[in-house]
A tleap script that builds the chain and sets N, CA, C and O, in Angstrom:
source leaprc.protein.ff14SB
mol = sequence {
  NMET GLU ARG LEU VAL ASP ARG ALA TYR SER
  SER PHE GLY GLU GLU ALA ARG ARG ARG GLY
  ILE ASP TYR SER ARG SER ILE THR ALA THR
  PRO VAL LEU GLU THR ASP GLY ASP ARG VAL
  LEU GLN VAL ILE SER ASN LEU LEU ALA ASN
  ALA PHE ARG TRP THR PRO ASP GLY GLY ARG
  VAL GLY VAL ALA LEU SER GLN VAL ASP GLY
  THR ILE ARG ILE ALA VAL ASP ASP SER GLY
  PRO GLY ILE PRO GLN GLU GLU GLN GLU ARG
  ILE PHE ARG PRO PHE TRP SER ARG ASP GLY
  GLN GLY THR GLY LEU GLY LEU ALA ILE ALA
  SER GLU LEU ALA ALA ALA LEU GLY GLY GLU
  ILE GLU LEU GLN THR GLN ALA GLY LYS GLY
  SER ARG PHE GLU LEU VAL LEU PRO ALA ASN
  ARG ARG CVAL
}
set mol.1.N position { 0.822 -1.196 0.000 }
set mol.1.CA position { 0.000 0.000 0.000 }
set mol.1.C position { 0.867 1.261 0.000 }
set mol.1.O position { 0.528 2.255 -0.642 }
set mol.2.N position { 1.973 1.213 0.716 }
set mol.2.CA position { 2.839 2.393 0.757 }
set mol.2.C position { 3.332 2.767 -0.637 }
set mol.2.O position { 3.376 3.946 -0.987 }
set mol.3.N position { 3.701 1.767 -1.432 }
set mol.3.CA position { 4.166 2.052 -2.793 }
set mol.3.C position { 3.065 2.674 -3.649 }
set mol.3.O position { 3.336 3.568 -4.451 }
set mol.4.N position { 1.820 2.206 -3.484 }
set mol.4.CA position { 0.710 2.779 -4.244 }
set mol.4.C position { 0.485 4.242 -3.855 }
set mol.4.O position { 0.290 5.099 -4.716 }
set mol.5.N position { 0.515 4.512 -2.563 }
set mol.5.CA position { 0.345 5.896 -2.097 }
set mol.5.C position { 1.483 6.765 -2.639 }
set mol.5.O position { 1.249 7.881 -3.103 }
set mol.6.N position { 2.713 6.253 -2.578 }
set mol.6.CA position { 3.856 7.023 -3.082 }
set mol.6.C position { 3.734 7.304 -4.582 }
set mol.6.O position { 4.062 8.399 -5.038 }
set mol.7.N position { 3.260 6.308 -5.352 }
set mol.7.CA position { 3.099 6.521 -6.801 }
set mol.7.C position { 2.075 7.613 -7.083 }
set mol.7.O position { 2.308 8.505 -7.899 }
set mol.8.N position { 0.943 7.530 -6.398 }
set mol.8.CA position { -0.097 8.545 -6.593 }
set mol.8.C position { 0.415 9.909 -6.148 }
set mol.8.O position { 0.223 10.908 -6.841 }
set mol.9.N position { 1.062 9.945 -4.999 }
set mol.9.CA position { 1.585 11.202 -4.440 }
set mol.9.C position { 2.573 11.861 -5.407 }
set mol.9.O position { 2.476 13.058 -5.679 }
set mol.10.N position { 3.512 11.085 -5.917 }
set mol.10.CA position { 4.547 11.661 -6.777 }
set mol.10.C position { 3.975 12.197 -8.085 }
set mol.10.O position { 4.552 13.110 -8.675 }
set mol.11.N position { 2.861 11.655 -8.548 }
set mol.11.CA position { 2.312 12.111 -9.831 }
set mol.11.C position { 1.712 13.520 -9.751 }
set mol.11.O position { 1.439 14.127 -10.787 }
set mol.12.N position { 1.504 14.046 -8.548 }
set mol.12.CA position { 0.958 15.393 -8.401 }
set mol.12.C position { 1.981 16.392 -7.865 }
set mol.12.O position { 1.645 17.552 -7.625 }
set mol.13.N position { 3.217 15.955 -7.676 }
set mol.13.CA position { 4.249 16.816 -7.105 }
set mol.13.C position { 4.526 18.061 -7.919 }
set mol.13.O position { 4.671 19.149 -7.360 }
set mol.14.N position { 4.602 17.919 -9.221 }
set mol.14.CA position { 4.906 19.071 -10.075 }
set mol.14.C position { 3.783 20.101 -10.030 }
set mol.14.O position { 4.041 21.303 -9.953 }
set mol.15.N position { 2.546 19.635 -10.078 }
set mol.15.CA position { 1.415 20.565 -10.002 }
set mol.15.C position { 1.425 21.313 -8.672 }
set mol.15.O position { 1.157 22.514 -8.627 }
set mol.16.N position { 1.733 20.602 -7.595 }
set mol.16.CA position { 1.793 21.244 -6.273 }
set mol.16.C position { 2.855 22.339 -6.265 }
set mol.16.O position { 2.602 23.444 -5.786 }
set mol.17.N position { 4.036 22.044 -6.788 }
set mol.17.CA position { 5.117 23.057 -6.833 }
set mol.17.C position { 4.701 24.260 -7.681 }
set mol.17.O position { 4.871 25.411 -7.280 }
set mol.18.N position { 4.159 23.967 -8.850 }
set mol.18.CA position { 3.789 25.042 -9.779 }
set mol.18.C position { 2.737 25.966 -9.177 }
set mol.18.O position { 2.773 27.175 -9.404 }
set mol.19.N position { 1.808 25.412 -8.417 }
set mol.19.CA position { 0.706 26.200 -7.861 }
set mol.19.C position { 0.948 26.667 -6.426 }
set mol.19.O position { 0.079 27.304 -5.830 }
set mol.20.N position { 2.107 26.360 -5.870 }
set mol.20.CA position { 2.417 26.791 -4.514 }
set mol.20.C position { 1.559 26.116 -3.459 }
set mol.20.O position { 1.269 26.707 -2.419 }
set mol.21.N position { 1.155 24.889 -3.719 }
set mol.21.CA position { 0.315 24.147 -2.778 }
set mol.21.C position { 1.200 23.399 -1.793 }
set mol.21.O position { 2.149 22.720 -2.184 }
set mol.22.N position { 0.880 23.530 -0.520 }
set mol.22.CA position { 1.564 22.785 0.534 }
set mol.22.C position { 1.085 21.340 0.422 }
set mol.22.O position { -0.048 21.024 0.783 }
set mol.23.N position { 1.956 20.464 -0.081 }
set mol.23.CA position { 1.584 19.099 -0.425 }
set mol.23.C position { 2.359 18.144 0.471 }
set mol.23.O position { 3.589 18.170 0.492 }
set mol.24.N position { 1.647 17.304 1.207 }
set mol.24.CA position { 2.323 16.426 2.158 }
set mol.24.C position { 1.791 15.003 2.083 }
set mol.24.O position { 0.703 14.745 1.568 }
set mol.25.N position { 2.582 14.104 2.606 }
set mol.25.CA position { 2.182 12.706 2.704 }
set mol.25.C position { 2.577 12.193 4.071 }
set mol.25.O position { 3.627 12.555 4.603 }
set mol.26.N position { 1.733 11.349 4.639 }
set mol.26.CA position { 1.975 10.779 5.958 }
set mol.26.C position { 1.710 9.278 5.899 }
set mol.26.O position { 0.645 8.839 5.465 }
set mol.27.N position { 2.683 8.508 6.337 }
set mol.27.CA position { 2.547 7.053 6.369 }
set mol.27.C position { 2.720 6.624 7.824 }
set mol.27.O position { 3.817 6.726 8.373 }
set mol.28.N position { 1.648 6.147 8.447 }
set mol.28.CA position { 1.741 5.702 9.837 }
set mol.28.C position { 1.605 4.194 9.961 }
set mol.28.O position { 1.653 3.651 11.064 }
set mol.29.N position { 1.436 3.515 8.828 }
set mol.29.CA position { 1.374 2.053 8.797 }
set mol.29.C position { 1.843 1.615 7.415 }
set mol.29.O position { 1.754 2.373 6.448 }
set mol.30.N position { 2.337 0.397 7.334 }
set mol.30.CA position { 2.769 -0.127 6.040 }
set mol.30.C position { 2.079 -1.465 5.760 }
set mol.30.O position { 2.736 -2.500 5.648 }
set mol.31.N position { 0.750 -1.431 5.650 }
set mol.31.CA position { 0.008 -2.674 5.427 }
set mol.31.C position { 0.219 -3.226 4.024 }
set mol.31.O position { 0.521 -2.500 3.077 }
set mol.32.N position { 0.048 -4.534 3.931 }
set mol.32.CA position { 0.061 -5.219 2.647 }
set mol.32.C position { -1.366 -5.694 2.407 }
set mol.32.O position { -1.984 -6.314 3.273 }
set mol.33.N position { -1.869 -5.398 1.234 }
set mol.33.CA position { -3.233 -5.779 0.894 }
set mol.33.C position { -3.200 -6.565 -0.403 }
set mol.33.O position { -2.674 -6.089 -1.409 }
set mol.34.N position { -3.757 -7.759 -0.384 }
set mol.34.CA position { -3.804 -8.585 -1.587 }
set mol.34.C position { -5.062 -8.231 -2.358 }
set mol.34.O position { -6.141 -8.762 -2.093 }
set mol.35.N position { -4.910 -7.331 -3.312 }
set mol.35.CA position { -6.042 -6.844 -4.082 }
set mol.35.C position { -5.537 -6.318 -5.413 }
set mol.35.O position { -4.359 -6.478 -5.735 }
set mol.36.N position { -6.389 -5.710 -6.170 }
set mol.36.CA position { -6.044 -5.140 -7.469 }
set mol.36.C position { -5.391 -3.775 -7.253 }
set mol.36.O position { -6.074 -2.761 -7.111 }
set mol.37.N position { -4.085 -3.767 -7.233 }
set mol.37.CA position { -3.328 -2.541 -6.970 }
set mol.37.C position { -3.612 -1.433 -7.966 }
set mol.37.O position { -3.618 -0.259 -7.597 }
set mol.38.N position { -3.849 -1.786 -9.227 }
set mol.38.CA position { -4.152 -0.760 -10.231 }
set mol.38.C position { -5.441 -0.023 -9.891 }
set mol.38.O position { -5.539 1.190 -10.079 }
set mol.39.N position { -6.423 -0.755 -9.394 }
set mol.39.CA position { -7.709 -0.125 -9.043 }
set mol.39.C position { -7.552 0.755 -7.797 }
set mol.39.O position { -8.126 1.842 -7.731 }
set mol.40.N position { -6.790 0.296 -6.826 }
set mol.40.CA position { -6.541 1.117 -5.630 }
set mol.40.C position { -5.809 2.394 -6.033 }
set mol.40.O position { -6.146 3.482 -5.565 }
set mol.41.N position { -4.816 2.262 -6.894 }
set mol.41.CA position { -4.078 3.430 -7.378 }
set mol.41.C position { -5.011 4.389 -8.109 }
set mol.41.O position { -4.891 5.604 -7.951 }
set mol.42.N position { -5.934 3.864 -8.903 }
set mol.42.CA position { -6.886 4.700 -9.627 }
set mol.42.C position { -7.773 5.480 -8.657 }
set mol.42.O position { -8.037 6.662 -8.877 }
set mol.43.N position { -8.230 4.834 -7.592 }
set mol.43.CA position { -9.067 5.529 -6.601 }
set mol.43.C position { -8.272 6.652 -5.938 }
set mol.43.O position { -8.752 7.783 -5.851 }
set mol.44.N position { -7.065 6.348 -5.472 }
set mol.44.CA position { -6.240 7.365 -4.803 }
set mol.44.C position { -5.963 8.525 -5.756 }
set mol.44.O position { -6.057 9.691 -5.372 }
set mol.45.N position { -5.622 8.199 -6.994 }
set mol.45.CA position { -5.336 9.242 -7.989 }
set mol.45.C position { -6.562 10.098 -8.271 }
set mol.45.O position { -6.440 11.315 -8.416 }
set mol.46.N position { -7.743 9.487 -8.352 }
set mol.46.CA position { -8.977 10.254 -8.570 }
set mol.46.C position { -9.240 11.197 -7.396 }
set mol.46.O position { -9.635 12.346 -7.593 }
set mol.47.N position { -9.020 10.706 -6.176 }
set mol.47.CA position { -9.240 11.559 -5.001 }
set mol.47.C position { -8.245 12.720 -4.981 }
set mol.47.O position { -8.611 13.847 -4.646 }
set mol.48.N position { -6.999 12.450 -5.336 }
set mol.48.CA position { -6.002 13.527 -5.383 }
set mol.48.C position { -6.319 14.524 -6.501 }
set mol.48.O position { -6.197 15.733 -6.303 }
set mol.49.N position { -6.721 14.031 -7.661 }
set mol.49.CA position { -7.074 14.935 -8.769 }
set mol.49.C position { -8.218 15.851 -8.360 }
set mol.49.O position { -8.206 17.041 -8.675 }
set mol.50.N position { -9.197 15.308 -7.666 }
set mol.50.CA position { -10.322 16.102 -7.189 }
set mol.50.C position { -9.849 17.154 -6.184 }
set mol.50.O position { -10.277 18.307 -6.238 }
set mol.51.N position { -8.974 16.754 -5.274 }
set mol.51.CA position { -8.451 17.698 -4.275 }
set mol.51.C position { -7.700 18.839 -4.952 }
set mol.51.O position { -7.879 20.002 -4.591 }
set mol.52.N position { -6.867 18.514 -5.924 }
set mol.52.CA position { -6.112 19.563 -6.620 }
set mol.52.C position { -7.036 20.452 -7.454 }
set mol.52.O position { -6.786 21.649 -7.600 }
set mol.53.N position { -8.083 19.876 -7.989 }
set mol.53.CA position { -9.024 20.666 -8.786 }
set mol.53.C position { -9.686 21.756 -7.944 }
set mol.53.O position { -9.892 22.872 -8.420 }
set mol.54.N position { -10.018 21.433 -6.695 }
set mol.54.CA position { -10.773 22.364 -5.865 }
set mol.54.C position { -9.921 23.188 -4.902 }
set mol.54.O position { -10.422 24.135 -4.295 }
set mol.55.N position { -8.659 22.848 -4.755 }
set mol.55.CA position { -7.788 23.598 -3.850 }
set mol.55.C position { -7.220 24.805 -4.578 }
set mol.55.O position { -6.651 24.664 -5.661 }
set mol.56.N position { -7.367 25.987 -3.999 }
set mol.56.CA position { -6.814 27.177 -4.650 }
set mol.56.C position { -5.290 27.187 -4.583 }
set mol.56.O position { -4.692 26.545 -3.720 }
set mol.57.N position { -4.666 27.930 -5.510 }
set mol.57.CA position { -3.217 28.105 -5.469 }
set mol.57.C position { -2.825 28.595 -4.077 }
set mol.57.O position { -3.495 29.450 -3.498 }
set mol.58.N position { -1.735 28.045 -3.550 }
set mol.58.CA position { -1.290 28.419 -2.212 }
set mol.58.C position { -1.989 27.654 -1.102 }
set mol.58.O position { -1.718 27.885 0.077 }
set mol.59.N position { -2.887 26.743 -1.467 }
set mol.59.CA position { -3.648 25.974 -0.480 }
set mol.59.C position { -2.873 24.773 0.033 }
set mol.59.O position { -1.642 24.748 -0.002 }
set mol.60.N position { -3.611 23.779 0.511 }
set mol.60.CA position { -3.004 22.607 1.130 }
set mol.60.C position { -3.712 21.338 0.664 }
set mol.60.O position { -4.941 21.277 0.616 }
set mol.61.N position { -2.909 20.319 0.318 }
set mol.61.CA position { -3.413 18.984 -0.004 }
set mol.61.C position { -2.504 17.982 0.699 }
set mol.61.O position { -1.281 18.111 0.666 }
set mol.62.N position { -3.111 16.990 1.333 }
set mol.62.CA position { -2.326 15.954 1.990 }
set mol.62.C position { -2.918 14.587 1.737 }
set mol.62.O position { -4.123 14.440 1.534 }
set mol.63.N position { -2.051 13.589 1.753 }
set mol.63.CA position { -2.488 12.201 1.632 }
set mol.63.C position { -1.862 11.425 2.787 }
set mol.63.O position { -0.695 11.626 3.121 }
set mol.64.N position { -2.651 10.536 3.393 }
set mol.64.CA position { -2.170 9.790 4.545 }
set mol.64.C position { -2.609 8.336 4.460 }
set mol.64.O position { -3.729 8.035 4.048 }
set mol.65.N position { -1.720 7.447 4.852 }
set mol.65.CA position { -2.000 6.015 4.900 }
set mol.65.C position { -1.935 5.569 6.352 }
set mol.65.O position { -0.956 5.836 7.049 }
set mol.66.N position { -2.981 4.889 6.804 }
set mol.66.CA position { -3.000 4.379 8.174 }
set mol.66.C position { -3.747 3.054 8.208 }
set mol.66.O position { -4.404 2.666 7.242 }
set mol.67.N position { -3.634 2.377 9.331 }
set mol.67.CA position { -4.383 1.135 9.543 }
set mol.67.C position { -5.066 1.259 10.899 }
set mol.67.O position { -4.413 1.479 11.918 }
set mol.68.N position { -6.403 1.112 10.898 }
set mol.68.CA position { -7.193 1.308 12.109 }
set mol.68.C position { -8.250 0.210 12.211 }
set mol.68.O position { -9.044 0.017 11.291 }
set mol.69.N position { -8.254 -0.500 13.328 }
set mol.69.CA position { -9.312 -1.477 13.635 }
set mol.69.C position { -9.692 -2.369 12.449 }
set mol.69.O position { -10.865 -2.444 12.084 }
set mol.70.N position { -8.728 -3.032 11.858 }
set mol.70.CA position { -9.019 -3.965 10.776 }
set mol.70.C position { -9.291 -3.326 9.434 }
set mol.70.O position { -9.741 -3.996 8.504 }
set mol.71.N position { -9.022 -2.032 9.323 }
set mol.71.CA position { -9.201 -1.348 8.041 }
set mol.71.C position { -7.914 -0.642 7.644 }
set mol.71.O position { -7.120 -0.221 8.485 }
set mol.72.N position { -7.739 -0.527 6.353 }
set mol.72.CA position { -6.659 0.280 5.784 }
set mol.72.C position { -7.321 1.544 5.278 }
set mol.72.O position { -8.328 1.494 4.571 }
set mol.73.N position { -6.741 2.687 5.649 }
set mol.73.CA position { -7.346 3.974 5.315 }
set mol.73.C position { -6.349 4.846 4.566 }
set mol.73.O position { -5.217 5.049 5.007 }
set mol.74.N position { -6.797 5.357 3.418 }
set mol.74.CA position { -6.017 6.323 2.657 }
set mol.74.C position { -6.862 7.582 2.591 }
set mol.74.O position { -7.901 7.614 1.932 }
set mol.75.N position { -6.407 8.615 3.278 }
set mol.75.CA position { -7.160 9.864 3.369 }
set mol.75.C position { -6.515 10.928 2.491 }
set mol.75.O position { -5.291 11.048 2.437 }
set mol.76.N position { -7.350 11.694 1.807 }
set mol.76.CA position { -6.905 12.842 1.021 }
set mol.76.C position { -7.630 14.063 1.573 }
set mol.76.O position { -8.856 14.155 1.522 }
set mol.77.N position { -6.843 14.997 2.103 }
set mol.77.CA position { -7.370 16.231 2.683 }
set mol.77.C position { -7.049 17.398 1.773 }
set mol.77.O position { -6.004 17.417 1.123 }
set mol.78.N position { -7.952 18.378 1.725 }
set mol.78.CA position { -7.664 19.591 0.956 }
set mol.78.C position { -8.205 20.813 1.672 }
set mol.78.O position { -9.025 20.713 2.584 }
set mol.79.N position { -7.731 21.961 1.240 }
set mol.79.CA position { -8.205 23.233 1.806 }
set mol.79.C position { -9.091 23.966 0.807 }
set mol.79.O position { -9.087 25.195 0.736 }
set mol.80.N position { -9.840 23.201 0.048 }
set mol.80.CA position { -10.770 23.776 -0.918 }
set mol.80.C position { -11.978 24.382 -0.233 }
set mol.80.O position { -11.959 24.593 0.979 }
set mol.81.N position { -13.028 24.665 -0.987 }
set mol.81.CA position { -14.195 25.371 -0.448 }
set mol.81.C position { -15.120 24.517 0.414 }
set mol.81.O position { -16.045 25.047 1.029 }
set mol.82.N position { -14.888 23.202 0.471 }
set mol.82.CA position { -15.829 22.338 1.176 }
set mol.82.C position { -17.031 22.055 0.288 }
set mol.82.O position { -17.168 22.634 -0.790 }
set mol.83.N position { -17.895 21.168 0.745 }
set mol.83.CA position { -19.037 20.748 -0.059 }
set mol.83.C position { -20.306 20.970 0.749 }
set mol.83.O position { -20.446 20.425 1.844 }
set mol.84.N position { -21.237 21.767 0.220 }
set mol.84.CA position { -22.489 21.995 0.937 }
set mol.84.C position { -23.232 20.682 1.189 }
set mol.84.O position { -23.139 19.744 0.397 }
set mol.85.N position { -23.953 20.628 2.272 }
set mol.85.CA position { -24.697 19.430 2.682 }
set mol.85.C position { -25.560 18.872 1.554 }
set mol.85.O position { -25.590 17.662 1.332 }
set mol.86.N position { -26.265 19.758 0.840 }
set mol.86.CA position { -27.192 19.291 -0.194 }
set mol.86.C position { -26.484 18.680 -1.402 }
set mol.86.O position { -27.134 18.026 -2.218 }
set mol.87.N position { -25.170 18.872 -1.540 }
set mol.87.CA position { -24.432 18.318 -2.671 }
set mol.87.C position { -23.612 17.083 -2.306 }
set mol.87.O position { -23.060 16.433 -3.194 }
set mol.88.N position { -23.524 16.753 -1.044 }
set mol.88.CA position { -22.609 15.701 -0.607 }
set mol.88.C position { -22.924 14.325 -1.184 }
set mol.88.O position { -22.001 13.557 -1.453 }
set mol.89.N position { -24.178 13.995 -1.378 }
set mol.89.CA position { -24.499 12.701 -1.983 }
set mol.89.C position { -24.362 12.776 -3.502 }
set mol.89.O position { -23.926 11.812 -4.131 }
set mol.90.N position { -24.724 13.893 -4.085 }
set mol.90.CA position { -24.700 14.042 -5.549 }
set mol.90.C position { -23.305 13.941 -6.143 }
set mol.90.O position { -23.155 13.496 -7.281 }
set mol.91.N position { -22.278 14.343 -5.398 }
set mol.91.CA position { -20.926 14.364 -5.974 }
set mol.91.C position { -20.439 12.980 -6.380 }
set mol.91.O position { -19.494 12.873 -7.161 }
set mol.92.N position { -21.058 11.918 -5.872 }
set mol.92.CA position { -20.663 10.562 -6.219 }
set mol.92.C position { -21.481 9.996 -7.382 }
set mol.92.O position { -21.268 8.852 -7.785 }
set mol.93.N position { -22.410 10.781 -7.924 }
set mol.93.CA position { -23.228 10.340 -9.059 }
set mol.93.C position { -22.484 10.580 -10.369 }
set mol.93.O position { -21.819 11.603 -10.528 }
set mol.94.N position { -22.596 9.642 -11.307 }
set mol.94.CA position { -21.953 9.851 -12.607 }
set mol.94.C position { -22.521 11.075 -13.326 }
set mol.94.O position { -23.714 11.370 -13.247 }
set mol.95.N position { -21.646 11.765 -14.016 }
set mol.95.CA position { -21.976 12.895 -14.882 }
set mol.95.C position { -22.499 14.119 -14.137 }
set mol.95.O position { -23.048 15.027 -14.761 }
set mol.96.N position { -22.342 14.160 -12.824 }
set mol.96.CA position { -22.740 15.337 -12.056 }
set mol.96.C position { -21.485 16.064 -11.611 }
set mol.96.O position { -20.573 15.456 -11.050 }
set mol.97.N position { -21.440 17.355 -11.859 }
set mol.97.CA position { -20.282 18.164 -11.499 }
set mol.97.C position { -20.770 19.417 -10.791 }
set mol.97.O position { -21.744 20.041 -11.211 }
set mol.98.N position { -20.092 19.778 -9.722 }
set mol.98.CA position { -20.491 20.954 -8.943 }
set mol.98.C position { -20.434 22.236 -9.761 }
set mol.98.O position { -21.264 23.127 -9.579 }
set mol.99.N position { -19.457 22.335 -10.664 }
set mol.99.CA position { -19.277 23.577 -11.399 }
set mol.99.C position { -19.558 23.445 -12.891 }
set mol.99.O position { -19.312 24.379 -13.653 }
set mol.100.N position { -20.073 22.290 -13.312 }
set mol.100.CA position { -20.373 22.089 -14.732 }
set mol.100.C position { -19.144 21.835 -15.582 }
set mol.100.O position { -19.253 21.708 -16.802 }
set mol.101.N position { -17.983 21.760 -14.962 }
set mol.101.CA position { -16.742 21.492 -15.696 }
set mol.101.C position { -16.409 20.008 -15.559 }
set mol.101.O position { -16.890 19.349 -14.637 }
set mol.102.N position { -15.605 19.488 -16.452 }
set mol.102.CA position { -15.188 18.087 -16.372 }
set mol.102.C position { -16.326 17.142 -16.714 }
set mol.102.O position { -17.414 17.560 -17.109 }
set mol.103.N position { -16.042 15.850 -16.549 }
set mol.103.CA position { -17.009 14.822 -16.935 }
set mol.103.C position { -17.954 14.431 -15.811 }
set mol.103.O position { -19.011 13.851 -16.058 }
set mol.104.N position { -17.579 14.744 -14.581 }
set mol.104.CA position { -18.387 14.314 -13.453 }
set mol.104.C position { -18.256 12.827 -13.184 }
set mol.104.O position { -19.159 12.212 -12.617 }
set mol.105.N position { -17.135 12.246 -13.590 }
set mol.105.CA position { -16.960 10.807 -13.430 }
set mol.105.C position { -15.941 10.421 -12.357 }
set mol.105.O position { -15.998 9.301 -11.849 }
set mol.106.N position { -15.029 11.292 -12.002 }
set mol.106.CA position { -13.935 10.938 -11.094 }
set mol.106.C position { -14.382 10.336 -9.777 }
set mol.106.O position { -13.939 9.245 -9.420 }
set mol.107.N position { -15.247 11.018 -9.048 }
set mol.107.CA position { -15.696 10.511 -7.755 }
set mol.107.C position { -16.664 9.339 -7.911 }
set mol.107.O position { -16.698 8.449 -7.061 }
set mol.108.N position { -17.445 9.332 -8.981 }
set mol.108.CA position { -18.353 8.204 -9.226 }
set mol.108.C position { -17.548 6.932 -9.462 }
set mol.108.O position { -17.868 5.880 -8.908 }
set mol.109.N position { -16.512 7.026 -10.276 }
set mol.109.CA position { -15.653 5.868 -10.538 }
set mol.109.C position { -14.933 5.447 -9.267 }
set mol.109.O position { -14.868 4.258 -8.957 }
set mol.110.N position { -14.390 6.411 -8.527 }
set mol.110.CA position { -13.684 6.094 -7.280 }
set mol.110.C position { -14.605 5.353 -6.314 }
set mol.110.O position { -14.193 4.377 -5.687 }
set mol.111.N position { -15.830 5.808 -6.195 }
set mol.111.CA position { -16.783 5.180 -5.285 }
set mol.111.C position { -17.131 3.758 -5.717 }
set mol.111.O position { -17.191 2.854 -4.884 }
set mol.112.N position { -17.359 3.556 -7.009 }
set mol.112.CA position { -17.675 2.226 -7.531 }
set mol.112.C position { -16.497 1.271 -7.366 }
set mol.112.O position { -16.684 0.111 -7.000 }
set mol.113.N position { -15.294 1.753 -7.633 }
set mol.113.CA position { -14.112 0.903 -7.470 }
set mol.113.C position { -13.897 0.545 -6.005 }
set mol.113.O position { -13.551 -0.594 -5.691 }
set mol.114.N position { -14.098 1.500 -5.110 }
set mol.114.CA position { -13.955 1.231 -3.677 }
set mol.114.C position { -14.922 0.124 -3.262 }
set mol.114.O position { -14.541 -0.790 -2.530 }
set mol.115.N position { -16.164 0.200 -3.722 }
set mol.115.CA position { -17.156 -0.831 -3.393 }
set mol.115.C position { -16.753 -2.187 -3.966 }
set mol.115.O position { -16.905 -3.210 -3.300 }
set mol.116.N position { -16.240 -2.202 -5.197 }
set mol.116.CA position { -15.806 -3.455 -5.815 }
set mol.116.C position { -14.639 -4.080 -5.057 }
set mol.116.O position { -14.460 -5.298 -5.084 }
set mol.117.N position { -13.848 -3.254 -4.383 }
set mol.117.CA position { -12.717 -3.741 -3.587 }
set mol.117.C position { -13.136 -4.118 -2.168 }
set mol.117.O position { -12.298 -4.494 -1.349 }
set mol.118.N position { -14.437 -4.015 -1.879 }
set mol.118.CA position { -14.941 -4.370 -0.556 }
set mol.118.C position { -14.896 -3.227 0.435 }
set mol.118.O position { -15.050 -3.440 1.638 }
set mol.119.N position { -14.687 -2.010 -0.058 }
set mol.119.CA position { -14.575 -0.858 0.832 }
set mol.119.C position { -15.566 0.231 0.503 }
set mol.119.O position { -16.610 -0.007 -0.104 }
set mol.120.N position { -15.215 1.421 0.914 }
set mol.120.CA position { -16.069 2.587 0.678 }
set mol.120.C position { -15.227 3.849 0.748 }
set mol.120.O position { -14.063 3.828 1.146 }
set mol.121.N position { -15.854 4.949 0.348 }
set mol.121.CA position { -15.232 6.262 0.496 }
set mol.121.C position { -16.054 7.048 1.493 }
set mol.121.O position { -17.259 7.230 1.323 }
set mol.122.N position { -15.388 7.511 2.534 }
set mol.122.CA position { -16.039 8.341 3.547 }
set mol.122.C position { -15.685 9.795 3.275 }
set mol.122.O position { -14.582 10.104 2.825 }
set mol.123.N position { -16.624 10.675 3.551 }
set mol.123.CA position { -16.435 12.105 3.319 }
set mol.123.C position { -16.664 12.883 4.603 }
set mol.123.O position { -17.659 12.689 5.302 }
set mol.124.N position { -15.730 13.758 4.892 }
set mol.124.CA position { -15.898 14.763 5.946 }
set mol.124.C position { -15.596 16.101 5.281 }
set mol.124.O position { -14.560 16.255 4.633 }
set mol.125.N position { -16.487 17.058 5.438 }
set mol.125.CA position { -16.286 18.341 4.784 }
set mol.125.C position { -16.916 19.446 5.609 }
set mol.125.O position { -17.866 19.232 6.361 }
set mol.126.N position { -16.358 20.630 5.444 }
set mol.126.CA position { -16.879 21.792 6.141 }
set mol.126.C position { -16.758 22.992 5.208 }
set mol.126.O position { -15.678 23.281 4.693 }
set mol.127.N position { -17.854 23.675 4.997 }
set mol.127.CA position { -17.856 24.819 4.080 }
set mol.127.C position { -16.768 25.815 4.472 }
set mol.127.O position { -16.650 26.208 5.632 }
set mol.128.N position { -15.992 26.205 3.491 }
set mol.128.CA position { -14.928 27.182 3.701 }
set mol.128.C position { -13.665 26.633 4.327 }
set mol.128.O position { -12.688 27.367 4.480 }
set mol.129.N position { -13.657 25.355 4.695 }
set mol.129.CA position { -12.475 24.792 5.377 }
set mol.129.C position { -11.873 23.593 4.666 }
set mol.129.O position { -10.788 23.146 5.038 }
set mol.130.N position { -12.540 23.063 3.663 }
set mol.130.CA position { -11.977 21.946 2.931 }
set mol.130.C position { -12.707 20.639 3.146 }
set mol.130.O position { -13.745 20.576 3.805 }
set mol.131.N position { -12.131 19.593 2.568 }
set mol.131.CA position { -12.754 18.273 2.600 }
set mol.131.C position { -11.715 17.200 2.867 }
set mol.131.O position { -10.519 17.386 2.642 }
set mol.132.N position { -12.214 16.062 3.357 }
set mol.132.CA position { -11.393 14.875 3.568 }
set mol.132.C position { -12.158 13.692 2.980 }
set mol.132.O position { -13.232 13.329 3.459 }
set mol.133.N position { -11.591 13.107 1.947 }
set mol.133.CA position { -12.125 11.890 1.351 }
set mol.133.C position { -11.224 10.754 1.813 }
set mol.133.O position { -10.001 10.838 1.700 }
set mol.134.N position { -11.833 9.692 2.334 }
set mol.134.CA position { -11.038 8.599 2.874 }
set mol.134.C position { -11.482 7.272 2.265 }
set mol.134.O position { -12.628 6.848 2.416 }
set mol.135.N position { -10.541 6.631 1.571 }
set mol.135.CA position { -10.770 5.290 1.053 }
set mol.135.C position { -10.548 4.325 2.211 }
set mol.135.O position { -9.467 4.290 2.799 }
set mol.136.N position { -11.578 3.541 2.536 }
set mol.136.CA position { -11.520 2.593 3.646 }
set mol.136.C position { -11.661 1.195 3.071 }
set mol.136.O position { -12.676 0.873 2.454 }
set mol.137.N position { -10.641 0.362 3.273 }
set mol.137.CA position { -10.634 -0.999 2.767 }
set mol.137.C position { -10.449 -1.983 3.915 }
set mol.137.O position { -9.728 -1.684 4.867 }
set mol.138.N position { -11.080 -3.141 3.848 }
set mol.138.CA position { -10.845 -4.155 4.888 }
set mol.138.C position { -9.413 -4.676 4.765 }
set mol.138.O position { -8.952 -5.002 3.671 }
set mol.139.N position { -8.723 -4.748 5.893 }
set mol.139.CA position { -7.310 -5.130 5.884 }
set mol.139.C position { -7.086 -6.598 5.526 }
set mol.139.O position { -6.008 -6.946 5.044 }
set mol.140.N position { -8.056 -7.451 5.743 }
set mol.140.CA position { -7.822 -8.879 5.543 }
set mol.140.C position { -8.645 -9.493 4.419 }
set mol.140.O position { -8.822 -10.711 4.378 }
set mol.141.N position { -9.142 -8.681 3.521 }
set mol.141.CA position { -9.938 -9.219 2.413 }
set mol.141.C position { -9.074 -9.350 1.166 }
set mol.141.O position { -8.270 -8.470 0.857 }
set mol.142.N position { -9.250 -10.454 0.460 }
set mol.142.CA position { -8.550 -10.648 -0.815 }
set mol.142.C position { -9.543 -10.421 -1.931 }
set mol.142.O position { -10.622 -11.013 -1.956 }
set mol.143.N position { -9.164 -9.555 -2.851 }
set mol.143.CA position { -10.044 -9.253 -3.984 }
set mol.143.C position { -9.235 -9.438 -5.257 }
set mol.143.O position { -9.757 -9.242 -6.355 }
savepdb mol mol.pdb
quit
């Protein structure tokens, strides 16, 4: 899992530098998960792309890997605008976009892939303070 997080993290390093974004990574566990690594990487990359899309220049984006109570958690935090309560469920629907830009598929695909891997994506957000999307996978499931 650490290698997957590092691959996703490194792919956004240049954008972070160019935009002056405080970009960090935190690894507090090094779990091994027997699953489709390409799909996990796709979910992490989609969450990071979304964070960078909504974080203003000079903002903050972080990714963290941890293991808690039988789950592996990859969290992506940003200092974007946050998501209003009435939009929080809609953002995971295909072809729906908050600003009418893009395809509206990134979070929908991430959510479907997380479910196919036996997990889910949890959201914590606060208007004006940013969002935290967390991929939660069972630590002992083989997919």
